[in-house]
C-alpha positions, 0 to 999 in steps of 0.5 A: 937206228941205222944198221950194218950190212954184210951184203955180197954177190955171186954168179951160180951155176943154175943147176946148183940152185938147190943145193945152194939153198941147202947150203945157206939155209944152214949158213943162215942158222948159224947166223941166226943162232950168234946173234944176226937181225936178219939173213936173206938169199935172194936169186935173180927174176927180174934181170934183163935191164940192159939199156936201161940199167947196167944190168946185175947178170953183166956185173956178176960177169953171168954164164948163159947157164948162170943166175944171180944170187944177191945176199945178205945179213943186217946187223945192228952196228959194225961193232955187233956185226965182227960180234957175230961173225967171230962167233959164227966163224969159230962155229963148227958148223962152218967149218963143215960146210965150208969143207963140203963146199969146197969139194965140190964148189957150188960156184966160183969164189974169186966172181964174189963181190962182197962189202960191208955197208953202214946203211944210211936210210933205214924205213921198215913197215 
């Protein structure tokens, strides 16, 4: 069965990782409560591939004190994604998180890459 995935990539100051993890943990609960199949937030660990590939830090325009976060949420389908996200966006917990995050931004939202993806190959163990 093909799933639908929302994916994002951000550059984030390393000093803000703990704060981001708290926010993402709270956000994951909201998405899962509303029906997402999986919620993942991943911090870059092996990113120095200049010359062989186009590295994530370069794509995210990372500054020397930043790293990359790659995130994705899995849904049954695009229709399911739209239904879940509609519920998430009207959840009061999200409004509270958004207001808190905008007071002192954790990362530069203008450098966030985001999109929805239809899976074409999916294997699990």
